[in-house]
FIZA-390292 format. One record per residue: residue in three letters; x, y, z of N, C-alpha, C, O in turn. Coordinates in steps of 0.001 Angstrom, whole numbers, plus 524288, in hexadecimal, padded with zeros to 5 digits. Example, Ala and Ser with C-alpha at 12.3 -4.5 7.8 and 13.67 -1.06 7.14 Angstrom:
Ala833867E9C681E788300C7EE6C81E78833907F31C81E788379C7F30982111Ser832327F73681BA8835667FBDC81BE4832648001E81EBE834618047281F67
This chain:
Met3593FEB75C602E235E1CEB7AB605DC36276EBA1860295365BFEBCF860499Ala36273EB8EC5FD9536670EBB295FA25365EDEC1145F9E7369DDEC3D75F9D4Glu36117EC3105F9C83603DEC8B75F9993622AECB4D5FE9836463ECF905FE6FAsn36151EC8B86030A36328ECAE8607FA3691BECB1D6082936B5EECEDE60A22Glu36BA2EC70C606163714FEC6F86060737372ECB316026A37769ECD9D603A5Gln370E9ECC1B5FE083727FED0505FA7D37205ED5975FD303755EED8FB5FC8BLeu36DDAED6476003636D1AEDB226030E37159EDBD6607283734EEE027607F8Arg372C2ED786609BD376EFED7D360DA637C0FED97160B2037EFCEDC9460D4BGln37D22ED74860686381EBED8AB603C6381D3EDE5C60209385DEEE0F660200Leu37D43EE04A6009B37CC6EE5935FE9637D3CEE9B2602D238028EED7760234Gln37A5AEE9096072E37A34EED2B60B1D37CB2EEBB96105037D24EEF02613CBGly37E5EEE6B2610DD38119EE52E6159937DBEEE274619A437FD7EDFF461D2CTyr378AFEE2D86194137537EE03961CEC3701EEDEE361A1A36EEDEE12261605Ala36D19EDB3261C5136857ED96D619B1364C5ED6C361DA736697ED509621C1Pro35FC2ED66A61C7C35C2CED39B61FF435D19ECDB961FC135F9BECBB461C2FAsn35B0AECB15623A035B3CEC567623C7356E8EC3506204035252EC44B62150Pro35838EC07061C0D35421EBEA36187535042EBAE261AFF34C08EB9FE618E1Leu351A7EB8A761F8B34E32EB4F96223C34B56EB782626D1348D5EB4CE629E8Cys34BB5EBCAE627443492AEBF6D62B9934338EBE9762B66340C1EBF5B62757Gln340FEEBD0562FD933B66EBC006301D33838EC0FD630F53336CEC0E5630A8Val33AE3EC5566320233821ECA3E632F43377BECD5362DE133322ECED162C79Cys33BD1ECE4462B2433B90ED1636264933B9EECDFF6216833AFAECFF161D0FHis33C67EC8CD6222C33C8EEC51A61DCC340CBEC674619CE3402AEC5AA6151AGly34525EC88761BD9349A9EC98F61890349BEECED3615EC34D73ED00A6131CSer345B2ED207616C234592ED71F614333490AEDB19616FC34B0EEDEB86148BGly349B6EDA6961C1734CBCEDE2161F3034991EE2A46214C34B97EE5CC62450Trp344A2EE30761FC834150EE7636216233C51EE55A623F033A3BEE14E62263Val33A75EE829627CF3357CEE6E062A6033281EEBF262B61334CCEF02C62B77His32D85EEB7D62C1F32A58EEFF062DAE32A97EF0756339F329B1EEC9C6365CPro32BC6EF518635B332BE0EF5B963B643265DEF55663DA13227AEF5FD63ADFLeu32628EF441642B03211EEF3F36454F31F7EEF93F64770322BBEFC3764965Lys31A99EFA636470F31876EFF2C6495231776EFE4E64F1F3185FEFA0C65129Tyr31590F026C651CB314A0F01FB6576F310A6EFDBF658B9310DFEFB6C65CEDAsp30D0BEFCBA6553030917EF8B36563030AF4EF34A65463307EAEEF916542EMet31010EF2EF6531531290EEE036519C310BBEEBE164C5B31143EE73764B4EThr30E9AEEF3A6491C30D3FEEDAF643CA31168EEFDD64018313B6EF3ED6413EPro3126BEED4163BB03168BEEF0E6382331551EF46B635D4310DEEF59163468Asp3195DEF7A76357F318E3EFCB9632F831AC2EFC1762D5831F70EFC6162C46Tyr3171CEFB3C629CC3187CEFA0A6246431A8FEFECE6216431C1AEFE5461CDCSer31A97F0350623DF31CA9F07FA6213F32290F0883621F7324F8F0BF861FA5Lys324F1F05176253032A82F05836264F32D11F0025625FB32A7EEFC1F62688Val33243F002F6251033552EFB596254F33A52EFC746285933C61F00CC62832Ile33C3CEF88C62B1234124EF8F162DFA34451EF3FD62D0934240EF01462B27Leu3495DEF42B62E5B34C99EEF8162DEC34A9AEEB496319C348D8EEC69635F1Cys34AE5EE67A62FD934936EE2186330F34CDBEE17D637BA3519EEE13963717Lys34A9EEE14763C6C34DA2EE0DE6413B34DEBEDB506435134FE6EDA736479DAla34BF9ED78F6405934C33ED21D64216351DFED061642AC35556ED25763FFAAsp352C7ECCAC6463B35810ECAAE6471635A62EC89C641FF357CAEC5E663EFCAsp35F49EC9F16412236237EC80363C9935FDCEC9C06376936066EC70F63376Cys35D3BECE486376C35B3DED0506327F35E22ED5516311936291ED612632CDVal35BBDED8BA62E0E35E9FEDCEC62B86360ECEE0D262F683653AEE2C562E83Glu35E31EE207633B63605AEE5DD6375B3653BEE3C3639FC3690BEE69E63AA5Asp36529EDEBF63B82369DCEDC5363DB536E3EEDC31639AB372C6EDD2A63AF2Ser36CDEEDAFC634CC370BCEDACC630A03733AEE02362FD0377F3EE08562EFELys37013EE4406300A3721BEE98562F46375A2EEB20633CA379ABEED9A632F0Lys37426EE9BC6389C3775FEEB0763D2637CB3EE86563CCC380B5EEAC763DF8Thr37CB2EE37463B2C381A9EE0A363A8D38510EE33A63673389C3EE3E363735Trp382ADEE4AD6322138581EE74862DDB387E6EEC6362FB638C5BEEDA062E63Leu384F1EEF5B632C6386E1EF45E634AF38B6DEF3A66387538F36EF69B6383BThr38B22EEFCB63BEA38F39EEF1663FD139448EED0D63D863986AEEDB963FE4Thr39415EEA91638F3398EBEE8BD6368739C1BEED2C634353A0B5EEC7363302Gly399C2EF1BC6338E39C85EF6146312339C5AEF5F862B3E39E84EF978628BFGln399D7EF20B628E3399C3EF1A4623383976DEF6676207E39922EF7B061C2FPro3938CEF91E622D739183EFDB76202539596F01F461F43394D1F056C61C06Leu399F2F01B26222539DEDF05C4621C13A235F046861DD33A5B8F078D61CDFThr3A1ECEFFC061B8D3A5F0EFE19617DA3A6B2F01F66135B3AB2AF0302611EBPro3A27DF04266110E3A350F07E260CC63A66AF0CBB60E5C3A876F0F8160B02Tyr3A6C3F0DC0613723A99FF1259615463AF2CF11066170C3B1FAF14606190EGly3B0B8F0C15616483B611F0A906177E3B6C0F07CB61CA13BB1CF063A61DECVal3B28AF071C61FAC3B2F2F0475624B13B2C7EFE97623B53AEC0EFC7C62224Thr3B72AEFBF8624A13B794EF66B6236C3B884EF30D6283D3B844EEE42627EFLys3B996EF58462CA83BAEBEF2876315B3B72CEF41B635BC3B80AEF7F36387EArg3B2F2EF1036364E3AEB5EF2A5639B73B047EF2E463F703ADB9EF59C64279Leu3B46DEF01D641073B609EF042646833B9DDEF4AB647A83BB7BEF56264C20Gln3BB50EF7A0643A33BEB4EFC1B6449C3BB49F00C06460C3BA62F0445642E5Thr3B96CF00AB64ADA3B618F04BD64CFF3B8E5F0741651983BCF8F055F65351Phe3B6B1F0B806538F3B902F0DF36582D3B8A2F0A5165CE43BC16F0A426603DGlu3B465F074865D1D3B3A5F03BC661873B7A9EFF52661803B919EFD58665A4His3B97EEFDC165CDB3BD3BEF97865C753C2E5EFB5F65C573C683EF83765C18Tyr3C3A7F006F65C853C8FAF027B65C6B3CBABF0162661A43C96AF025C665C6Lys3D06BEFF636617A3D35CEFE30666343D796F0250666F13DBABF021666469Pro3D69FF061866A6A3DA75F0A4F66B1D3DF93F084666D5F3DFA7F04C1670A6Arg3E3CDF0A9266B8B3E8F7F095366D8B3EBC7F0E7066EA13E9D9F12A166D49Ser3F02AF0E19670F63F331F12C7672223F44FF15C266D183F648F138566952Gly3F30EF1AC966D093F418F1E0F668813EF98F1E91664B63F012F2152660CCThr3EB29F1BF3665C43E6D7F1C05662043E23AF1F79663BE3DEA9F2069660A9Gln3E243F21566688C3DDA6F240066A9D3DC5FF2900667A53D7CFF2A1866696Ala3E059F2C066664C3DF5CF3101663AA3DCBDF302C65E5C3D918F32FD65CFBSer3DE99F2C5065B633DC38F2B566564E3D6C4F290D656FA3D339F2A6965406Tyr3D608F25A765ABE3D0CAF238065BC23CCF4F27E865CEF3C8A9F280C65AC6Asp3CE7FF2B79660563CB06F2FD3661C83C9BDF333365D0D3C54CF34EE65C6DAla3CDABF3423659AE3CCC6F3771655133C8CFF34F26515E3C553F379A64F63Phe3C956F2FE4650713C5A1F2D2864D0B3C042F2CC864F9E3BC42F2D6A64D07Tyr3C030F2BC4654A03BB36F2B0C6576B3B7FAF3010657603B33FF2FE765687Thr3BA87F34806584A3B79BF396E658543B595F3ACE652E63B14BF3CEC65262Leu3B89DF39A164EDB3B6ADF3A6A649843B1E2F37046487A3AE04F38C86463BAla3B23BF322164A273ADFDF2E6D6492F3A8F4F300564BE23A4B4F2F0B649DCHis3A964F3273650693A4C5F33C0653873A32BF397D6531D39FBEF3B4E655F5Gly3A5B0F3C4D64F893A40DF41A864E813A5A4F45A5652873A343F49CF652D8Thr3A9A1F447B655A23AB4AF4826659B23B0AAF4A85658A63B2B2F4D7965BDAAla3B2F6F4937654263B811F4B7B652D13B76EF51356515A3B372F52BA64F21Gln3BB4FF5458652953BB16F59E96516C3BCE5F5B2564BE63BBB3F5F52649D6Lys3BFC8F578A649783C1DEF5881644403C074F53F6640A83C07CF4F786425EPro3BF31F550F63BA03BD6AF50E7638183C1C6F4DB9635913C0C0F498463379Phe3C69DF4FA2635B83CAF9F4CD6633563CE23F4A216379F3CEC1F4C2B63BEELeu3D023F4575636533D37DF429B639F63D7E1F4002636E73D6EBF3D376331BLeu3DCAFF40F3638933E141F3E37636833E37AF3AED63AEE3E4FEF3D0263EFECys3E3ADF35CD63A273E5C5F324163E1F3EA7FF2F7963BDB3EA2BF2D0C637B8Tyr3EEEBF2FD563E973F390F2D2F63CB03F5CAF299B640EC3F566F2AAD64598Gly3F818F256763F243FA4EF2194642C93FC52F1CE863FC43FB30F1C4E63B22Ser3FF49F19A06425E401CBF153763FC53FDD5F111163E303F959F112363FEEThr3FF83F0D8463AEB3FC28F0946639113FA51F05E663D9D3FD5EF049564116Gly3F541F048063D903F330F00EC641753F18EF03596469A3F079F008864A59Cys3F159F0885646DE3EFFEF0B1064BD53EA1EF0BCF64C7F3E867F0DC36508BGly3E700F0A4C6489D3E14FF0A846492A3DEA7F0EBC646073DA08F0FC3646DFLys3E168F113E642693DF0BF158163F663DA8EF138A63BFB3D66BF15FC63BC2Thr3DB5FF0F23639543D73DF0D19635E63D273F0B7F639063CE0DF0C6E63753His3D338F091F63D823CEC9F07B4640E83CB94F0C8B6422B3C6C9F0C68641D1Leu3CE1AF10C16439C3CB4DF158D644F73C8A4F17EA6402D3C461F1A196409DCys3CB1DF177F63BA03C8AAF1970636C83C3A1F16776359A3BFA4F18CF6344AGln3C3DAF1148636143BF39F0E19635153BAF3F0F3A639113B65CF0F9C637B1Ala3BC7BF0FC163E043B8ABF10E9642233B60DF16306412F3B152F16BA641D7Leu3B91CF1A0263FA73B709F1F3863E8F3B33CF1F13639F83AEF9F214963A43Thr3B4C4F1C7E635C43B170F1C3E6311C3AC44F1993632573A821F1B66630B3Ala3AC7FF1544635383A7B6F126B6369C3A426F15C263A0639F6EF15FE63922Lys3A666F185163DE53A33EF1B70641873A0A4F200563EB639C09F211663F94Leu3A38AF22B463B623A14FF272F6389E39CD8F258163508398C6F280F634D8Asn39D9BF2139632353996DF1F6762EC3394A4F1DB6631D53903BF1E896301AArg39575F1B5E63659390FCF19D06398C38E35F1E8863BE5389AAF1E3263D6FArg390F5F22E363C2538E75F27C163DDA38BDAF2A9A6394B3899FF2ECE639FFGly38C23F2854634AE389C4F2AC36301E38D48F2E9162D4938B76F317B629ECIle3925BF2E9D62E973961FF320B62C0739927F2ECA6280F39CA5F2BCF6297FLys397CFF2F5F6230C39A28F2C1861EFC3A00EF2D0B61EC13A1D6F315961D93Thr3A303F28EF61FE83A8ACF295E6204E3AB39F24D661D733A9A9F205661E1ATyr3AF26F260861A483B200F2207617703B75BF2125619EC3B9F1F24D161BA5Tyr3B8F0F1C3461A0E3BE2DF1AC361BD03C13CF1885617383BF42F152F61461Tyr3C600F1A526167E3C993F181E612A33CF0FF180A614F23D0B5F1BC161784Ser3D1DFF13BE614003D786F1440614823D939F176560FC13D702F16BC60B8AIle3DCFFF1AB2610543DE87F1E1660BFB3E080F1AF86074F3DF49F1C69602E3Pro3E384F16B9608133E4EFF13916037C3E021F11656009C3E00DF11505FBCDSer3DC24F0FA6603803D77BF0D8E600E43D45BF11E65FE4A3D1DBF11005FA48Leu3D475F168C6007E3D1D9F1AFE5FE053D458F1C335F8C03D19CF1CF05F4DEPhe3D97BF1C655F8A03DC25F1D805F3B43DB1CF19385EFAE3DA80F1A555EB0BSer3DAE9F144C5F1773D9BEF0FFD5EDE23D443F10895EBA53D36EF0FAA5E6FEAla3D082F11FC5EEF83CB1EF12A15ED383CAA7F17125E9473C7D5F16A25E568Leu3CD67F1B4B5EA483CD2FF1FB75E6AF3CFA0F1E655E16D3CDB3F200E5DD58Lys3D3E0F1B665E1883D65BF19D95DC9A3D2C8F164F5D9723D27FF16C55D4ABLys3D00BF12C35DC1A3CC64F0F455D95E3C7DFF12565D6FE3C5A9F10C95D303Ala3C685F16BB5D9803C21EF19E05D79E3C375F1D035D2BC3BFFDF1F435D047Ile3C86FF1D2E5D1533CA04F202C5CCB53C763F1E045C7D23C553F20F65C4A0Asp3C77BF18C75C7463C53EF165B5C2933BF65F176A5C2113BD5EF17E75BDBCAsp3BCB3F17C55C6813B710F18C55C66B3B5C5F1E955C66C3B136F201E5C681Lys3B9D3F21BF5C6543B934F276E5C6603B5F2F29445CB133B299F2CB05CAA1Glu3B711F26DA5CF983B42DF28245D44F3B7A5F2A835D88E3B5FCF2B245DD06Val3BC7CF2BD05D7183C01AF2DE55DB063BDF8F32D95DD833BDE3F33615E24BGlu3BC42F36745DA3C3BA89F3B795DC593B59BF3AEF5DFA73B4EAF3DCA5E376Ser3B22FF37495DE383AD7CF36895E1643AEEEF34565E6BC3AC98F35C75EAAETrp3B2D3F30CF5E6D93B495F2EB15EBDE3B740F32E45EF223B666F33415F3DAVal3BA74F36075EC9B3BD05F3A525EF6D3B8EBF3DFC5F1B03B97EF3FE25F611Ser3B4CEF3EF95EEB83B09CF42625F08F3ADDCF40125F54F3ACC9F42D15F91BVal3ACB7F3AF65F5113AA21F38595F9793AD74F38B85FE633AB81F3A1360292Leu3B27CF37825FDDD3B5F4F3782602683B738F3D03604463B8C2F3DC2608C5Ser3B698F40CC600EB3B778F463D602723B2E5F486D605943B38EF4C01608B9Lys3AE36F4637604AD3A97BF4889606EF3A6D3F453A60B193A36EF473160DE2Cys3A846F403B60B9C3A59AF3CED60F713A698F3F0E614F23AAB7F4156615ECPro3A2E8F3E5A618853A36BF409961DCC3A844F3ED2620C43AA7BF41D5623CAGly3A9F3F39EF61FEE3AE8DF3809622B03B218F34E561F243B037F31F661BD3Leu3B73DF357761FC93BB07F328061CAE3BF98F31066202A3C1F9F345D622AEVal3C0CCF2BF6620493C515F29F1623803C90BF276761FD93C7D3F239061D39Leu3CDBFF298661FAE3D1E5F279D61C333D657F257961F843D8CDF284F62285Asp3D74DF208161EEB3DB01F1DAB622353E00AF1C8F61F433DFF6F1B6661A98Asp3E46FF1CED622083E96FF1AF26200F3EBCCF1E2B61BA93ED16F1C1861784Phe3EC5CF233D61C923EF82F2674619083F530F255861A653F70EF26D361E91Ala3F7F9F22AA616C23FD0DF209E6185D40160F213961461405EDF21AE615DCSer4001AF213E60F5C40426F209F60B6240627F25C96094040333F29816087DGlu40B38F25E86085140D97F2A68605C140D5DF29CF5FFD240F2AF2D495FD07Thr40B36F25845FDD240B5CF245A5F83D4060BF25145F5A14053FF231E5F150Tyr40268F27D35F81A3FD66F28E05F5943FE56F2C175F0A9401ADF2F8D5F096Ser3FB68F2AF05EC9E3FBF6F2DE05E7C83F9C6F33605E8743F6ADF34685EBFCAsp3FB6FF36DA5E5063F96AF3C325E52D3F381F3C3A5E44E3F0B1F3F565E6A7Trp3F1A4F38B25E0DE3EC03F38675DFCF3E902F36D05E4AE3E4FFF39245E5F4Ala3EAF7F32CF5E76D3E84FF30E95EC1A3E840F351C5F0603E437F361B5F2CCLeu3ECB9F37835F13F3ECF0F3BA85F52E3E974F403B5F3AE3E70AF42B15F708Gly3E936F41595EEA03E5E5F45A25ECDA3E02CF44A75EE1F3DD6DF48385EFD1Lys3DE56F3FD65ED533D8E8F3E875EE9B3D7FBF3EBC5F47D3D3E5F408B5F643Leu3DBC8F3CE25F77D3DB46F3D2E5FD303DAFDF42DA5FEF43D7C3F443B6023EHis3DE5BF46205FCC73DE4EF4BAC5FE2B3D915F4E335FCC03D707F51675FFB1Glu3D6F5F4CBC5F8383D1F3F4EEB5F6853CDAAF4D9F5FA743CA76F50F45FBC9Ile3CDA0F48C35FC4B3C9B2F47176001F3CA71F49EE6054B3C6BBF4C0D6077FIle3CF44F49F3607343D054F4C5A60C4E3CF5DF523F60C293CD4BF547660FE4Asp3D0DFF54CA607D73D007F5A6F607643CA3DF5BC2607BA3C8B9F5F6D60A71Ala3C6FFF58C1604F53C15DF59C2604FF3BF2BF590060A7C3BBECF5C1260C43Arg3C0EAF54F960D1E3BEF0F53DA6125B3C0E3F57ED6164E3BE19F595D619F2Trp3C5A4F59B8615863C7C7F5DD3618ED3C4A7F62DE618433C381F658A61C18Thr3C349F64286136E3C038F68E1612693BAE6F689D615153B917F6C716175FAsp3B863F63FF614C33B325F6362617033B347F618061CAA3AF30F60E761F1EGln3B7FEF608F61EC03B8B9F5EC4624253B56FF59EA625513B28BF59B762927Leu3B5F7F5607621E83B33EF510F6228F3B6AAF4D406259F3BB75F4D6562539Leu3B438F49E66289F3B713F463C62BEE3BAC4F42E46289F3B913F401B62516Thr3BFCFF4336629D13C3D2F409F626AE3C820F3E9262A373CA0FF416162D9BVal3C99EF39AC6296C3CDC2F373762C873D1DEF34F6628E23D096F328A624EFVal3D6C3F35C262A363DB21F334F627703DEACF30D562B7E3DFFFF334962F69Thr3E038F2BF162A8E3E418F297B62DF93E8F2F283362AD23E8BBF27B36260BThr3ED3FF27AF62D7E3F238F269A62AE23F603F243062EC53F58FF25006337DAsn3F9C3F213362CBD3FDF6F1F506301C402D3F22BB62F97406FCF21686319BLys40242F272462CDD40678F2AF762C7D405D8F2F0D630CB40195F2FC6632E7Asp40A1FF31B26320E4098DF3605635BD4080CF3AFB632BA4081AF3B0362DEBVal406BEF3F0C6357C404A1F43C36330B4088CF462E62F3C40705F481A62B1AGln40D8AF461B6309641176F486A62D24411E4F456A62801412ADF47C0623E0Gln41161F40426284441192F3D1F6237940CD4F3E2E6200140D44F3E3B61B37Ile40853F3F066226D403A9F405961F5A4048BF457361C7240303F45FD617EBGln406FFF492961F094080CF4E3361C9340B9AF4D8D617D840AFBF5047613EFGln40F51F49F461832412E3F4906613D841019F464B60F56410FAF479D60ACCIle40CB6F427461091409FAF3F7F60C85405DDF42DB609D44056AF42E46050BSer402D8F45B360D0C3FE7DF48C560AE53FDB2F4DB960E203FAA6F4DB9611D9Pro40067F51EB60CBC3FFAEF56D060F9B3FA00F589660FC33F84DF5AE86139EArg3F716F578A60BAB3F1A5F594460B7D3EE49F564760F703EB22F589A6123ALeu3EEFDF511660FA53EC24F4DFD613843EDA3F4FB4619073EA4EF502F61C76Tyr3F2ACF509B619D13F487F526461EE53F1E5F577C6207A3F035F580D624F2Ser3F188F5B3261CD93EF58F605161E2B3E996F5FEC61FA23E7BDF62DC622F6Arg3E6B6F5C4E61D2B3E129F5BB161E543E04EF58BC623713DD51F5A6A626D0Met3E303F5447623F03E20CF50E76286A3E483F530062D703E337F513D631B8Cys3E80BF56BD62CE53EA76F590E6318E3E8A2F5EA4632713EB0FF618F63565Asp3E465F602062FE93E211F654E630B13DFA7F6576636223DBA7F62F663710Gln3E1FDF6852639B13E050F684963F253DAD1F6A6663FF23D866F6964643FBAsp3D8D2F6D4E63C263D38CF6F6C63CB83CF5BF6B3463C443CB4EF6B8963ED7Ile3D04DF6731638F93CC36F6349638383CE13F5DAD639103CAF0F5A0C638BASer3D320F5CE663A273D524F579663A713D7D4F566963F9C3DA85F59B7641D6Lys3D709F51A5641753D9D2F4FB7646103DDE9F4BCF6443D3DCBCF48696410CVal3E2A8F4C3B646333E6DCF489E644E93E831F4586649D03E94CF47C864DE9Val3E815F40586495E3E901F3D1864DF13ECA1F389864C893EC4BF366964843Gln3F00DF373E6501D3F3A9F32EA64F473F1ECF2E31652703F09AF2EA16570AAsn3F1F2F29AC64FE53F0F4F24BC652913F642F2227653633F8C0F207664FA3Thr3F7F9F21D96583C3FD26F1FAA659673FCCCF1A0F65B5340090F17FF65D7CGly3F851F179865A8F3F7BEF122A65C383FB52F0E89659313FCE4F0FAE654CBSer3FC97F0A1D65BA43FFEEF0640659193FCCCF0322655223F802F0384654F4Asp3FF7FF000C651F73FCF9EFCDA64DFB3F9E3EF883650AB3FC24EF5006530ETyr3F4ADEF8CE6503F3F145EF509652E23F21DEEF82650C73F1F6EEBBB653BFArg3F2FEEEF0964BB63F3BBEE9DF649653F8BAEE74C64B713F8D1EE29964C78Thr3FCDDEEA6664C06401C3EE85364E204011CEE6AF653C340313EE2986555CSer3FE5BEE9DD656CF3FD9DEE8A565C603FA80EE3AB65D0A3FB61EE0CB660CALys3F6CBEE2886596C3F3C2EDDB9659B83F754ED8FB658D33F6D6ED4FC65B76Arg3FAEBED981655133FE6DED523653F84021AED4226588F40353ECFA6659CBVal403D7ED85565B0F40774ED7C365F7C404B1ED53D6641840701ED21D666ECThr3FFA5ED69F664DA3FCBCED498669453FBBCECEB7668D63FBBDECBEF66CC2Lys3FAE1ECCDA664053F988EC74B663493FE14EC3B56649E3FD97EBEF066436
């Protein structure tokens, strides 16, 4: 039982150590057409409450997406509650997620609490489930991660990964006080992705003119009409509306 628990901790799911079919191994030989075991093959145990059920539960929690930044499994397109002013941004994220968008870049701006992060998480989860490796970062957390990587001399490798991965979702570009070093790394990533026209999303609570003042380079890339869609989310603060309703 201890070995099974270690396996669960390691990979997220494990067989039932008391399973009477696989005896805790998680694997069984499939049956051939004549109902005799095919000893040349093995499959996951399908017995109730064994490894296949454990794996399905693990997958539905969204935990496999944690390394890509997806931390809120209920922030999906199905759980999104549209409000006045949110339809345009919902459609923009939805078409990107399902591969029907005409442009690979998306800049979404709107006030705090209008649902931008929910849509970012939903997009990241959907793309990864489609097999399109996509990372989600809030921009402040991205800068923190890059600064921590300085000591390990891994900054450039991280910049390379984020420059080349098929999808990148960057949430909450907001501050006018970013250091030149941090902005430089962001520009390096965005420039590479713009050159290769890789799926890239940036959200902000600033308006387009403020983005131009903070970072003319980011503005020029994310507002390039040839490859980028710019959409405003004018929805009200969902968190405030919940408090008012109660």
